[in-house]
C-alpha positions as CSV (number, residue, x, y, z in Angstrom):
1,M,13.8,27.0,1.8
2,I,16.1,24.7,-0.9
3,K,14.8,24.5,-4.8
4,S,13.2,21.1,-5.7
5,K,12.2,20.1,-8.2
6,A,8.9,17.9,-8.4
7,A,6.5,16.1,-10.5
8,F,3.1,17.9,-10.0
9,L,-0.5,17.9,-10.5
10,K,-1.5,22.3,-11.7
11,D,-5.3,20.5,-10.9
12,L,-7.5,17.0,-12.5
13,G,-5.3,14.9,-14.5
14,N,-2.8,18.2,-15.5
15,W,0.3,16.6,-14.6
16,T,3.8,18.7,-14.9
17,Y,7.8,18.7,-14.1
18,G,8.7,21.7,-12.4
19,E,10.4,23.7,-9.4
20,I,8.4,23.8,-6.4
21,N,9.9,25.8,-2.4
22,I,11.0,23.5,0.1
23,P,10.2,25.3,3.4
24,N,12.9,25.1,6.3
25,P,12.8,22.3,8.5
26,N,11.0,23.5,12.3
27,I,12.6,21.5,15.5
28,D,10.4,18.8,14.6
29,Q,10.8,18.7,11.0
30,T,13.8,16.7,8.6
31,I,14.8,17.6,5.0
32,V,14.5,14.2,2.9
33,K,15.9,13.7,0.0
34,I,14.3,10.6,-2.1
35,I,16.0,8.1,-4.1
36,A,12.5,6.8,-5.3
37,C,9.2,6.9,-4.5
38,G,6.8,4.3,-5.5
39,I,3.3,4.9,-7.2
40,C,0.0,3.9,-5.6
41,S,-2.5,2.7,-8.0
42,T,-4.7,5.8,-5.4
43,D,-2.6,8.3,-7.2
44,V,-3.1,7.6,-11.0
45,V,-7.1,6.5,-9.6
46,R,-6.7,10.2,-8.1
47,S,-4.8,11.8,-10.9
48,F,-7.3,11.5,-13.7
49,G,-10.5,10.6,-11.6
50,V,-11.6,11.5,-8.1
51,G,-9.1,14.4,-7.4
52,F,-6.6,15.6,-5.0
53,Y,-7.9,18.4,-2.0
54,F,-6.2,21.0,-3.1
55,Y,-4.0,21.7,-7.0
56,P,-1.3,22.1,-7.3
57,I,0.1,19.3,-4.8
58,V,3.5,17.1,-5.2
59,P,1.4,13.3,-4.8
60,G,3.5,10.2,-3.9
61,H,3.6,8.4,0.1
62,E,6.0,5.1,-0.3
63,M,9.1,6.8,-0.2
64,L,12.7,6.1,0.4
65,G,15.9,8.7,0.8
66,I,18.3,10.3,3.0
67,V,18.2,12.7,5.6
68,H,19.7,15.7,4.2
69,K,18.9,18.4,6.7
70,V,17.1,18.1,10.0
71,G,15.4,20.8,12.3
72,G,16.0,19.9,15.9
73,K,15.5,17.4,17.9
74,S,17.4,14.3,16.4
75,F,14.7,10.7,17.0
76,N,18.1,8.7,16.9
77,I,17.9,10.1,12.9
78,K,21.3,11.9,12.0
79,E,22.0,14.0,8.3
80,G,23.3,10.2,6.0
81,D,20.3,8.2,7.2
82,K,18.9,5.9,4.8
83,V,15.0,5.8,5.5
84,A,11.3,5.4,4.6
85,V,9.0,8.1,5.7
86,Y,5.8,7.1,7.4
87,P,3.7,9.7,5.8
88,L,0.6,9.7,8.1
89,I,0.8,13.2,10.5
90,T,-1.7,12.9,13.2
91,K,-1.5,14.2,16.8
92,C,-3.4,11.4,18.3
93,D,-1.0,11.1,20.9
94,T,-2.1,15.0,22.4
95,E,-5.3,16.3,23.9
96,E,-6.3,18.5,20.9
97,C,-6.9,15.3,18.6
98,C,-9.1,13.1,18.7
99,G,-8.6,10.8,21.3
100,Y,-7.1,7.6,19.0
101,S,-4.2,7.4,21.6
102,S,-4.2,3.5,20.4
103,D,-4.9,3.4,16.7
104,P,-3.9,6.4,15.7
105,N,-4.7,5.7,12.0
106,L,-8.2,6.2,12.5
107,C,-7.4,10.1,13.8
108,S,-9.5,12.1,12.5
109,K,-7.7,15.6,11.9
110,Y,-4.6,13.7,10.6
111,D,-2.3,15.1,7.6
112,F,-1.2,12.9,5.1
113,L,1.8,13.2,2.9
114,G,1.6,12.9,-1.1
115,S,-2.8,13.8,-0.4
116,R,-3.4,16.9,2.5
117,S,0.7,18.2,2.0
118,N,3.4,17.7,-0.8
119,G,5.2,13.9,-1.1
120,G,7.6,12.4,-2.6
121,Y,7.8,13.5,-5.8
122,S,10.1,15.2,-5.0
123,E,14.0,16.3,-4.9
124,Y,13.3,16.2,-2.0
125,V,10.8,16.1,1.2
126,L,9.4,17.6,4.0
127,A,8.4,15.2,6.8
128,P,8.1,15.1,10.7
129,T,11.6,13.6,12.1
130,C,9.7,11.4,13.9
131,N,7.8,9.6,11.0
132,L,11.6,8.8,9.7
133,V,12.5,4.6,10.0
134,K,15.8,4.1,9.8
135,I,16.5,2.0,6.4
136,P,19.3,-1.0,7.5
137,D,22.6,-1.7,5.4
138,S,21.2,-5.5,4.8
139,L,18.4,-3.8,2.5
140,T,20.0,-2.7,-0.4
141,G,19.2,-0.5,-3.4
142,K,15.7,0.8,-3.8
143,L,13.5,-1.8,-2.3
144,G,13.6,0.6,1.1
145,V,10.9,2.1,-1.6
146,L,8.4,-0.7,-0.2
147,T,8.9,0.1,3.5
148,E,4.8,1.2,3.4
149,P,3.0,-0.8,1.1
150,M,4.6,-4.1,3.4
151,A,3.2,-2.5,6.1
152,V,0.3,-1.9,4.5
153,A,-0.1,-5.4,3.9
154,L,1.3,-6.0,7.8
155,H,-1.9,-3.8,9.5
156,A,-4.4,-5.8,7.1
157,L,-3.3,-9.1,8.0
158,K,-3.0,-8.6,11.9
159,K,-6.4,-7.0,11.3
160,S,-7.1,-10.9,10.4
161,N,-7.4,-14.0,12.0
162,Y,-4.4,-15.8,10.2
163,K,-3.4,-17.7,13.3
164,N,-6.4,-19.7,13.1
165,S,-6.8,-20.3,9.5
166,E,-6.4,-23.3,7.2
167,N,-7.3,-21.5,3.9
168,I,-6.9,-18.2,2.5
169,L,-7.9,-16.4,-0.7
170,I,-6.4,-12.7,-2.0
171,C,-8.3,-11.1,-4.4
172,G,-6.5,-8.7,-6.7
173,L,-2.7,-9.1,-7.1
174,G,-1.2,-6.2,-7.5
175,P,1.1,-4.7,-5.3
176,I,-0.4,-4.7,-1.9
177,G,-2.1,-8.5,-2.3
178,I,1.5,-10.1,-3.5
179,L,3.2,-8.1,0.3
180,V,0.4,-10.2,1.5
181,A,0.9,-13.3,0.0
182,H,4.6,-12.5,1.8
183,W,3.0,-11.9,5.3
184,C,1.2,-15.4,4.8
185,K,4.5,-17.2,4.0
186,I,6.8,-15.7,7.0
187,N,4.1,-17.0,8.6
188,N,3.7,-20.3,7.1
189,I,-0.2,-20.4,6.3
190,T,0.0,-23.4,3.6
191,N,-2.7,-22.6,1.5
192,V,-3.3,-19.5,-0.2
193,C,-4.5,-18.4,-2.7
194,G,-4.2,-15.8,-5.7
195,L,-7.3,-14.3,-7.9
196,D,-6.0,-12.2,-11.2
197,R,-6.5,-12.1,-14.3
198,N,-2.8,-10.7,-14.9
199,D,0.3,-13.0,-15.5
200,I,2.3,-10.8,-14.7
201,R,0.4,-10.6,-11.1
202,F,0.9,-13.8,-11.2
203,K,4.5,-14.7,-11.7
204,N,4.7,-12.1,-9.0
205,F,2.6,-14.5,-6.8
206,K,4.5,-17.5,-7.2
207,D,8.0,-16.0,-6.8
208,S,5.9,-15.6,-2.8
209,G,5.9,-19.3,-2.5
210,Y,2.5,-20.2,-3.3
211,K,0.8,-21.8,-6.7
212,N,-2.9,-22.3,-6.2
213,I,-4.7,-19.2,-8.1
214,I,-7.6,-18.6,-9.6
215,N,-7.6,-16.7,-13.3
216,T,-11.3,-15.5,-13.3
217,N,-10.8,-15.2,-17.9
218,K,-10.3,-18.6,-18.1
219,D,-11.4,-20.0,-14.8
220,N,-14.6,-21.1,-13.8
221,I,-14.2,-20.0,-10.3
222,T,-16.5,-21.6,-8.1
223,E,-15.3,-24.6,-9.3
224,K,-11.4,-23.0,-8.2
225,V,-13.0,-22.4,-4.8
226,L,-15.3,-25.6,-3.9
227,D,-11.7,-27.5,-5.3
228,Y,-8.8,-25.6,-3.7
229,T,-11.1,-25.6,-0.1
230,E,-12.5,-29.1,-0.3
231,K,-15.8,-27.4,-0.9
232,K,-15.4,-26.4,2.6
233,G,-15.1,-22.2,1.3
234,F,-11.9,-19.9,2.2
235,D,-11.3,-18.5,5.7
236,I,-10.5,-15.7,5.3
237,I,-11.0,-13.5,2.1
238,F,-8.4,-10.2,1.4
239,E,-9.8,-8.0,-1.3
240,C,-7.9,-5.7,-3.1
241,S,-9.4,-5.3,-6.1
242,G,-11.8,-2.3,-5.5
243,S,-14.2,-5.0,-7.6
244,E,-18.0,-4.5,-7.1
245,E,-18.8,-8.3,-8.8
246,L,-15.0,-9.0,-7.0
247,F,-16.8,-7.7,-3.7
248,N,-19.6,-9.8,-4.2
249,F,-17.7,-12.9,-5.1
250,S,-16.3,-12.7,-1.4
251,I,-18.4,-13.2,0.0
252,T,-20.4,-16.1,-1.5
253,A,-16.7,-17.9,-1.2
254,L,-16.3,-17.5,2.8
255,K,-17.0,-20.4,4.8
256,K,-19.3,-19.8,7.4
257,K,-18.3,-18.0,10.1
258,G,-15.2,-16.6,7.7
259,Q,-13.6,-13.4,7.4
260,L,-13.3,-10.5,4.5
261,V,-11.2,-8.4,5.0
262,I,-11.2,-5.1,3.1
263,L,-8.1,-3.0,1.8
264,S,-9.5,-1.5,-1.1
265,N,-10.0,2.0,-1.4
266,Q,-13.3,2.7,-3.5
267,I,-13.5,4.8,-6.2
268,Q,-17.2,3.8,-7.1
269,D,-20.5,2.5,-5.3
270,I,-21.1,-1.1,-5.0
271,N,-24.1,-2.8,-4.7
272,L,-24.5,-6.2,-3.3
273,S,-26.7,-8.9,-4.9
274,K,-29.3,-10.8,-2.7
275,K,-27.0,-13.7,-2.7
276,T,-24.7,-12.0,-1.6
277,L,-26.7,-10.5,1.6
278,N,-28.1,-13.8,1.9
279,A,-24.3,-15.6,2.5
280,L,-24.1,-12.6,4.0
281,V,-26.6,-12.6,7.4
282,R,-26.8,-17.1,7.3
283,Y,-23.4,-17.4,7.5
284,E,-22.2,-15.2,9.7
285,I,-19.9,-13.4,7.8
286,N,-17.6,-11.3,9.7
287,I,-16.3,-7.7,7.4
288,K,-13.1,-5.4,8.6
289,G,-11.6,-3.0,6.6
290,A,-8.0,-2.1,6.9
291,W,-6.2,0.8,6.3
292,S,-3.0,2.2,6.3
293,S,-0.7,1.8,8.5
294,L,1.2,2.4,12.6
295,I,4.5,3.2,13.6
296,K,2.8,3.7,16.8
297,P,2.4,2.2,19.6
298,R,2.5,-0.9,17.8
299,D,5.5,-0.8,15.0
300,E,4.0,-2.5,12.4
301,W,7.4,0.0,10.3
302,S,10.2,-1.8,11.5
303,E,8.7,-5.8,11.2
304,A,7.6,-4.5,7.5
305,I,11.8,-3.9,7.1
306,E,12.5,-7.0,8.9
307,G,10.2,-9.0,6.5
308,L,11.5,-7.0,3.3
309,V,14.8,-8.2,4.2
310,E,13.7,-11.6,5.2
311,I,12.0,-12.1,1.2
312,K,14.2,-10.0,-0.6
313,N,15.5,-12.7,-2.8
314,N,11.9,-13.0,-4.0
315,L,11.3,-9.7,-5.1
316,N,13.3,-9.3,-8.2
317,N,10.9,-9.2,-10.2
318,F,8.2,-7.1,-8.2
319,I,9.8,-3.8,-9.4
320,S,8.7,-3.5,-12.9
321,H,9.8,-0.3,-14.1
322,D,12.0,3.0,-12.8
323,Y,11.2,6.0,-14.0
324,K,12.1,9.6,-13.7
325,L,10.2,12.3,-12.5
326,S,10.5,14.4,-14.8
327,E,8.5,11.2,-17.1
328,S,5.1,11.5,-14.9
329,R,3.3,13.0,-17.1
330,E,3.8,10.4,-19.6
331,V,3.7,7.4,-16.9
332,F,1.0,8.3,-15.3
333,Y,-1.0,8.7,-18.5
334,R,-0.1,5.4,-19.9
335,M,-0.9,3.4,-16.2
336,H,-4.3,5.4,-16.3
337,K,-4.8,3.7,-19.6
338,K,-3.4,0.3,-19.3
339,A,-1.4,0.9,-21.4
340,F,1.8,-1.6,-20.9
341,P,2.2,-4.7,-18.3
342,F,3.4,-3.5,-14.6
343,S,4.1,-4.6,-10.9
344,K,5.6,-1.8,-8.9
345,V,6.2,1.3,-10.5
346,I,8.9,3.9,-9.3
347,L,9.9,7.0,-9.8
348,T,13.5,8.9,-9.3
349,P,14.9,12.6,-9.3
């Protein structure tokens, strides 16, 4: 057992910085020394509203670290390796689980570092060794902390019909939405539009290589859709905002037989208007959900790392703030209150 400084929640909204115990790894586990952990918007929402499964809890699932101690089976991992940590833990490749071996992200009996077990807002984290993915030397600094959201964005893209699409809209240009845009650029999709109301996010979107934006604070949204799509509507819309208004808008902004891919976690009920439901039915709109990502049987994480290496020179402004774990109480409170503009915020020990 080792001692670890950590930022953790004692209960709802009660962030604390203190010391926790990290158990010794068993034969299938490894202790990782954290370099940085990204703050997902879900952690902010759950900290002050929805809550976690138990308390005290160390959240944080966007983890980058150095292998500190391997418990037994190495899986080609050794002490000193720089790794990203896949947070989803399932046993869907075994008979005693729920049978989703081809899509283990859909496991009903899963564990998850940072929400169902202690995660990465800590000096150290205990993780399954098979969940560690090596970071190459070509991905320098702390950019490897973006592996998890980059893989989530890739998983969503692969759920879509992007190979047969001309016009794509991304609703909500937070980190996931921006990384979806980068994947579109990597895949040479020419007409991609971003919708938001935040100037920092528009700057990040333009860094991905696209210029067409819809500013919900200034623009006539309907006119912009008609303009950008030659009055046809979008082929695909990625819904990353969680907004009821934008959810309704998205369905009505699609072309006939268009596709809506939902990435956002809903924190409240959403009502669909009569207009939305009629469009859904009469235009035969296809709706797909996309949750988390995979490292097996399809390795989206290695592909995500390759993608980050390709776009790293366009990510100079993506990580907007780097705070210490000891500052977590103030940081989460200010993020919850939207007291400062930010893009991706990370915590470091």
